[in-house]
C-alpha positions in Angstrom: 0.0 0.0 0.0 1.2 3.5 -0.7 2.6 5.5 2.2 1.3 8.8 1.1 1.1 11.6 -1.5 2.4 15.2 -1.5 2.2 18.1 -3.9 3.7 21.6 -3.8 5.3 24.2 -6.2 8.9 23.2 -5.5 10.3 19.8 -6.6 13.0 19.8 -3.9 10.5 20.4 -1.2 8.1 17.8 -2.5 10.9 15.3 -2.6 11.8 16.1 1.0 8.2 15.6 2.1 8.0 12.3 0.1 11.1 11.0 1.8 9.6 11.8 5.2 6.6 9.7 4.2 8.8 6.9 3.0 10.6 6.9 6.4 7.3 6.4 8.2 6.3 9.9 8.9 2.7 11.0 8.7 1.1 13.8 6.6 2.0 16.4 9.2 5.7 15.4 9.2 5.7 15.5 5.4 4.0 18.9 5.1 6.3 20.6 7.6 9.4 19.0 6.2 8.3 20.2 2.8 7.5 23.7 4.2 10.9 24.2 5.7 12.6 23.2 2.5 10.3 25.6 0.6 11.7 28.4 2.8 15.2 27.6 1.5 14.5 27.0 -2.2 11.8 29.7 -2.7 13.1 32.2 -0.1 11.0 35.2 -1.1 7.8 33.3 -1.5 7.9 32.0 2.1 10.1 31.8 5.1 10.4 31.2 8.8 9.7 34.9 9.3 6.4 34.7 7.5 2.9 33.5 8.3 0.4 30.8 7.3 -2.5 28.6 8.1 -2.7 24.8 8.3 -5.8 22.6 8.0 -5.4 19.1 9.6 -7.8 16.2 9.3 -6.5 13.3 11.5 -9.3 10.7 11.7 -7.6 8.2 14.0 -6.8 11.0 16.5 -10.3 12.4 16.2 -9.0 15.8 15.2 -10.1 18.2 12.5 -9.1 21.8 12.8 -6.7 24.6 12.0 -3.5 25.9 13.4 -3.4 29.6 12.3 -0.1 31.4 12.5 -1.0 34.8 11.0 1.4 37.7 11.5 0.4 40.3 14.1 1.0 44.1 13.9 3.6 45.4 16.4 2.4 46.9 19.6 3.8 50.2 18.4 1.6 50.3 15.3 -1.2 52.9 15.2 -4.4 53.1 13.1 -3.5 56.5 11.6 0.3 56.0 11.4 0.3 56.2 7.5 -3.0 57.9 6.8 -1.3 60.9 5.2 1.0 58.8 2.9 -1.6 57.0 0.7 -0.9 57.0 -3.0 -3.2 54.2 -4.2 -4.7 50.7 -3.7 -4.0 47.6 -5.7 -6.7 46.9 -8.2 -7.1 43.3 -6.8 -7.4 44.7 -3.3 -4.1 43.2 -2.1 -2.4 46.1 -0.5 -1.9 49.9 -0.6 0.8 52.0 -2.1 2.4 54.7 0.2 4.9 57.4 -0.2 8.4 56.2 0.5 7.1 52.6 0.2 7.4 52.3 4.0 4.7 49.6 4.2 6.2 47.6 1.3 10.0 47.5 1.8 12.3 47.7 4.7 11.9 47.1 8.4 8.7 49.1 9.1 6.9 46.6 6.7 7.6 43.7 9.1 4.9 42.2 11.3 5.5 39.6 14.1 6.2 36.3 12.3 4.2 33.2 12.9 5.4 30.5 10.5 8.1 28.9 12.7 5.9 28.7 15.7 3.2 27.1 13.6 5.5 24.5 12.1 7.0 23.6 15.5 3.7 23.2 17.2 2.3 21.1 14.4 5.1 18.6 14.8 5.2 18.6 18.6 1.4 18.1 18.8 0.6 16.0 15.7 3.8 14.8 14.1 5.6 11.5 14.6 9.1 12.4 13.8 11.8 14.3 15.8 12.0 18.1 15.2 15.7 17.8 14.4 14.9 15.3 11.6 12.2 17.6 10.3 14.7 20.4 10.0 17.6 18.5 8.5 16.6 18.5 4.8 16.2 22.3 4.9 19.6 22.6 6.5 21.1 20.3 3.8 19.6 22.4 1.0 20.8 25.7 2.5 24.3 24.3 2.8 24.5 22.7 -0.6 22.6 25.5 -2.3 19.5 25.5 -4.5 19.4 25.8 -8.3 17.4 28.8 -9.4 14.3 27.6 -11.2 12.4 29.6 -13.8 9.6 30.6 -11.6 11.9 31.8 -8.8 14.0 33.9 -11.3 11.0 35.4 -13.0 9.5 36.4 -9.7 12.8 38.1 -8.8 13.1 40.2 -11.9 9.6 40.7 -13.2 8.6 44.4 -13.7 5.4 45.7 -12.3 3.5 47.8 -14.9 2.1 49.9 -12.1 5.2 50.8 -10.2 5.5 48.1 -7.6 9.1 47.6 -6.6 10.6 44.5 -8.2 11.8 41.9 -5.7 15.4 42.1 -6.9 15.4 45.7 -6.0 14.2 44.9 -2.5 16.9 42.2 -2.1 19.5 44.7 -3.2 18.7 46.9 -0.2 20.1 44.4 2.2 23.9 43.7 2.3 23.1 40.1 3.1 20.7 40.0 0.2 23.3 41.2 -2.2 25.8 38.7 -0.8 23.5 35.7 -1.0 21.6 36.4 -4.3 23.9 38.7 -6.3 27.2 37.1 -5.5 28.9 40.5 -5.2 27.8 41.6 -8.7 25.1 43.8 -10.2 22.9 41.0 -11.5 20.8 38.6 -9.5 21.6 34.8 -9.8 20.4 33.6 -13.2 18.3 30.5 -14.0 20.4 27.4 -13.3 22.8 29.1 -10.9 23.3 27.5 -7.5 22.5 29.8 -4.5 24.1 28.8 -1.2 23.0 30.3 2.0 25.3 29.3 4.9 23.8 31.9 7.2 20.3 30.3 6.8 21.8 26.9 7.3 23.3 28.1 10.6 20.0 29.6 11.7 18.2 26.4 10.9 20.7 24.4 12.9 20.1 26.6 15.9 16.4 26.2 15.5 16.7 22.4 15.1 18.6 22.3 18.3 16.5 24.7 20.4 13.1 24.7 18.8 11.0 27.7 18.2 11.8 29.4 21.6 15.2 30.6 20.3 13.4 32.6 17.6 10.7 34.0 19.9 12.4 34.4 23.3 16.1 33.5 22.9 19.3 34.7 21.3 17.9 34.8 17.8 15.0 37.1 19.0 17.5 39.4 20.5 19.6 39.6 17.3 16.4 40.3 15.2 15.2 43.0 17.6 18.6 44.7 17.7 18.6 44.8 13.9 15.0 46.2 13.9 16.0 49.0 16.3 19.0 49.9 14.2 16.9 50.2 11.1 13.7 51.9 12.3 11.6 48.7 12.6 8.7 48.5 15.1 9.1 45.0 16.5 10.3 44.5 20.1 11.2 41.5 22.3 7.8 41.9 23.9 6.2 41.5 20.5 8.1 38.2 19.8 7.6 36.8 23.3 3.8 37.5 23.3 3.2 35.8 19.9 0.7 32.9 20.0 -0.8 30.7 17.3 -4.6 30.5 17.1 -6.7 27.3 17.0 -10.0 27.1 15.2 -12.5 24.6 14.0 -13.2 24.7 10.2 -16.0 26.9 8.7 -18.4 24.5 7.0 -20.9 24.8 4.1 -22.4 22.4 1.6 -22.1 22.5 -2.2 -24.2 20.2 -4.3 -24.1 16.9 -2.3 -20.6 17.6 -0.8 -19.4 19.3 2.5 -16.7 21.9 2.3 -14.4 22.8 5.2 -12.3 26.0 5.0 -10.6 28.5 7.4 -11.9 31.3 9.5 -11.1 35.0 9.2 -8.7 36.6 8.9 -8.3 33.8 6.3 -10.1 33.6 3.0 -12.3 30.5 3.6 -15.4 32.6 4.2 -15.0 34.0 0.6 -14.7 30.5 -0.9 -17.8 29.3 1.0 -19.9 32.4 0.1 -19.0 32.1 -3.6 -20.0 28.4 -3.6 -23.2 29.2 -1.8 -24.1 31.8 -4.5 -23.1 29.5 -7.4 -25.1 26.6 -6.0 -28.2 28.5 -7.4 -27.0 28.0 -11.0 -26.7 25.0 -13.3 -23.1 25.7 -14.1 -22.6 22.4 -16.0 -25.4 23.3 -18.4 -23.8 26.7 -19.1 -20.6 24.9 -20.2 -17.1 25.4 -18.9 -15.6 28.9 -19.5 -18.4 30.0 -21.8 -19.3 33.7 -21.6 -22.4 33.0 -19.5 -20.4 30.8 -17.1 -17.5 33.4 -16.8 -20.0 36.2 -16.2 -21.9 34.2 -13.5 -18.7 33.1 -11.6 -17.1 36.6 -12.0 -20.2 38.2 -10.4 -20.0 35.7 -7.4 -16.3 36.6 -7.1 -17.1 40.4 -7.0 -19.9 40.0 -4.5 -17.7 38.0 -2.1 -14.9 40.6 -2.6 -17.3 43.4 -1.7 -18.3 41.6 1.5 -14.7 40.9 2.3 -13.6 44.5 1.9 -16.4 45.9 4.0 -16.9 43.3 6.7 -14.2 40.7 7.0 -11.1 41.2 9.2 -9.4 39.9 12.3 -12.3 38.7 14.5 -10.5 39.8 17.6 -10.9 43.4 16.3 -13.8 43.2 13.9 -17.3 41.7 14.4 -17.4 39.5 11.3 -21.1 38.5 10.5 -20.3 34.9 9.5 -23.9 33.7 10.1 -25.1 36.2 7.4 -22.2 35.8 5.0 -22.6 32.0 5.0 -26.4 32.0 5.0 -27.9 30.1 2.1 -30.8 32.6 1.9 -28.4 35.5 1.7 -26.6 33.7 -1.1 -29.8 33.1 -2.9 -30.7 36.8 -2.8 -27.3 37.7 -4.3 -27.7 35.0 -6.9 -31.1 36.6 -7.9 -29.2 39.8 -8.7 -26.8 37.9 -10.9 -29.7 36.2 -12.7 -31.2 39.7 -13.4 -28.0 40.7 -15.0 -26.9 43.1 -12.2 -23.2 44.1 -12.2 -21.7 44.4 -8.8 -19.2 47.3 -8.3 -16.0 46.7 -6.3 -14.8 50.0 -4.9 -11.0 50.7 -5.2 -8.9 53.7 -4.2 -6.9 54.7 -7.3 -6.5 51.0 -8.4 -3.2 49.5 -9.6 -1.8 45.9 -9.7 0.7 44.1 -7.5 2.4 40.8 -7.1 1.6 37.7 -5.1 4.1 35.9 -2.9 3.0 32.7 -1.2 3.3 28.9 -1.4 1.3 25.8 -0.6 1.6 22.1 0.3 -1.0 19.3 0.3 -0.2 15.9 1.9 -2.1 12.7 2.7 -0.9 9.4 4.3 -2.0 5.8 4.6 -3.9 6.5 7.8 -6.1 9.0 6.0 -4.4 12.0 7.6 -4.7 15.1 5.4 -2.7 18.4 5.7 -3.3 21.4 3.6 -1.1 24.4 4.4 -0.6 27.8 2.8 2.3 29.9 4.0 4.0 33.1 2.9 6.0 36.2 3.4 2.9 38.2 2.4 5.3 40.1 0.3 9.1 40.1 0.9 10.2 43.1 2.8 13.8 42.9 1.5 15.1 43.1 5.1 17.5 40.4 6.2 19.4 40.5 9.5 23.1 40.0 8.8 24.2 36.5 9.8 20.7 35.0 9.9 20.1 34.5 6.2 16.3 34.6 6.0 14.1 37.5 4.8 11.3 39.1 6.9 7.7 39.3 5.8 6.3 42.6 4.4 2.8 42.1 5.7 2.1 45.6 6.9 1.4 46.5 3.2 -2.0 44.8 3.2 -3.5 46.8 6.1 -5.8 49.7 5.1 -4.0 52.9 6.2 -7.4 54.6 6.4 -8.7 54.6 10.0 -12.1 53.1 10.9 -12.2 50.2 8.5 -12.3 46.5 8.9 -8.7 46.2 7.6 -7.3 49.2 9.4 -4.1 49.0 11.4 -4.2 48.1 15.1 -1.6 46.8 17.6 -1.6 43.0 17.7 -4.1 42.8 14.8 -3.8 40.2 12.0 -4.4 41.4 8.5 -6.8 39.7 6.0 -5.3 37.0 3.9 -6.9 35.1 1.0 -5.2 31.9 2.2 -7.8 29.2 2.3 -6.5 25.6 2.6 -9.7 23.6 2.0 -10.9 20.1 2.2 -14.0 18.9 0.3 -15.8 15.9 1.8 -17.9 13.2 0.2 -20.0 12.0 3.1 -17.5 11.8 6.0 -14.4 11.2 3.9 -12.1 13.7 2.2 -12.6 13.9 -1.5 -10.4 16.9 -2.5 -7.6 18.5 -0.5 -6.8 21.8 -2.2 -5.1 25.1 -1.7 -3.0 27.7 -3.5 -0.6 30.6 -3.4 -1.4 33.8 -5.2 -2.4 36.8 -3.1 -6.1 37.7 -3.5 -6.3 35.3 -6.4 -6.0 32.4 -4.0 -9.7 32.2 -3.3 -10.6 32.5 -6.9 -8.2 29.8 -8.0 -9.3 27.4 -5.3 -13.0 28.1 -6.2 -12.4 27.2 -9.9 -10.5 24.0 -8.9 -13.5 22.9 -6.9 -16.0 23.8 -9.6 -14.0 22.0 -12.2 -14.0 18.8 -10.2 -17.5 18.9 -8.8 -19.6 20.5 -11.6 -17.6 19.4 -14.6 -16.2 16.0 -13.5 -12.7 16.8 -14.4 -9.7 14.9 -13.2 -7.6 16.8 -10.6 -4.9 17.3 -13.2 -7.4 18.8 -15.8 -9.1 20.8 -13.1 -5.9 22.6 -12.1 -4.6 23.0 -15.6 -7.9 24.5 -17.0 -7.7 28.2 -18.0 -8.6 30.5 -15.2 -10.1 34.0 -14.8 -10.6 36.3 -11.8 -12.7 39.3 -10.9 -11.3 41.0 -7.8 -12.5 44.3 -9.2 -15.0 45.4 -11.9 -12.6 44.1 -14.5 -12.6 40.4 -15.5 -9.0 39.2 -15.8 -8.4 36.2 -18.0 -5.4 34.0 -18.9 -4.2 34.1 -22.5 -5.7 30.6 -23.2 -9.3 31.9 -22.9 -10.2 32.7 -26.5 -10.9 36.2 -27.7 -14.2 35.1 -29.1 -15.3 34.4 -25.5 -14.0 37.6 -24.1 -15.5 39.6 -27.0 -18.9 38.4 -25.9 -18.1 39.4 -22.3 -17.0 42.9 -23.5 -20.2 43.2 -25.4 -22.1 42.6 -22.1 -20.2 45.7 -20.8 -17.4 44.0 -18.8 -13.9 45.5 -18.9 -11.5 42.7 -19.9 -7.8 42.4 -19.0 -5.9 39.7 -20.8 -2.8 38.3 -19.1 0.3 37.6 -21.2 0.5 34.3 -19.2 -1.1 31.0 -20.2 -1.3 29.9 -16.5 -2.1 32.6 -13.9 -4.4 33.7 -11.0 -3.0 31.5 -8.2 -1.0 28.3 -8.3 -3.5 25.6 -7.3 -2.3 22.3 -5.9 -4.6 19.4 -4.9 -5.0 15.8 -4.1 -8.2 14.0 -5.1 -9.4 10.8 -3.3 -11.8 8.5 -5.1 -12.7 5.1 -3.6 -9.3 5.1 -1.8 -7.3 6.0 -4.9 -5.2 9.2 -4.7 -4.4 11.4 -7.6 -2.4 14.6 -7.2 -1.6 17.6 -9.3 0.7 20.7 -9.2 -0.2 23.9 -11.1 1.6 23.9 -14.5 2.3 27.6 -14.0 4.7 26.9 -11.2 7.7 24.6 -11.0 6.2 21.9 -8.8 5.0 18.3 -8.9 3.0 15.6 -7.1 4.7 12.5 -5.7 3.1 9.2 -4.7 5.3 7.0 -2.4 
């Protein structure tokens, strides 16, 4: 019998997780082993100084829930600290642009990291392997170096048409970043080059020996805070020491004859479930996949959920999120009635522009039926690296709304909204689809389409993930270049603005494992560099 399956965007990380399964580890061991290697081989997409959320379904232990390790705003943060610096808002709603880029790059952009504590607690509470063994593959990769893959390189150097700072320029701001990724020259490491990071290897060895406490309360915390203070950052020793993960049961809804479990705010699960509730009122299969009518209908559901998110969803410790209403089937039916009438929802944006998405994902399952679906990220890389530590800090402050009095406004200790939505679809009481994605605010839209493709159109998991995607995080419908012009011409004739991507695969990087009658099939998004492995 197979020991398990794992899928993620980085082949090296998938292999490390597969080896953990081969050695007798469970899905939790595999997922966290994979995640730590991801922090080495995709170091601006994720890192130990980032954040994430992990859904675990462990039937033999009678556990199904989330470990949420979202970043938290520093205690020194204030609601109006940047109110006079606003330049604009990303068109897809993922962040604001400020004068001086203070929320985007550098030490003021950094929030209290959660990833390492989340990884560590997952292994201590639900893993079967020793923490040192979980860390060792990541240490090995940091010492040996990773080969720059196309997706990593393209992410480093891609230009943003609307003025967002390229990642390579952020990396250049740090002496350690120039040393690690530029090798003393003017150009970042090219595709195929080997990038070694002995400082990260040393940090990981310390973490392997001492656990997460060294990062949050020990010597490493002191080194990070000293660097923050030298460079105008807001984080203190008290911020690190006070950090705690959050535990939550899944949010549930039903779609067709299936049950869907996703995450709580400030995660994006509420958006996935609200969109499914709206779309349950339509015969999507009869419309045909990616026809003009289908795209219009799903795009309106996307816009309606986005409007609700922007107005009413935030950190529930600071915002009263009306989950009962947002997930109510009657509320969804009323919204669907508007779509049927031909209404066009309007998504409000402050001087909209675009911006990049910096996240990664892993799905794993083992022979005992344990399932893990985890999305983790830097939010956006801040560019800041403490000399000698080797890892980059998150840039999560950029997603807060700098305008006071809003659901997403800044507050001390507050978590910012994230579209991360590791999701499991159940057939009866058994998992049928374990799914998630990286991709900023496109995450919920990519996961939604993966589910629709499997459930409504009967696609294999590979076809479901490879199928052309679209998104509507604003009044514009964005489409990949594989959706024909004769389709988008009809949408334009209906009055929809259309933005065509130059990419054939875009709008999140969906990864999933499908379970049918005990048979596992896995898929990695073709737009990323990853793979699925069965062992």
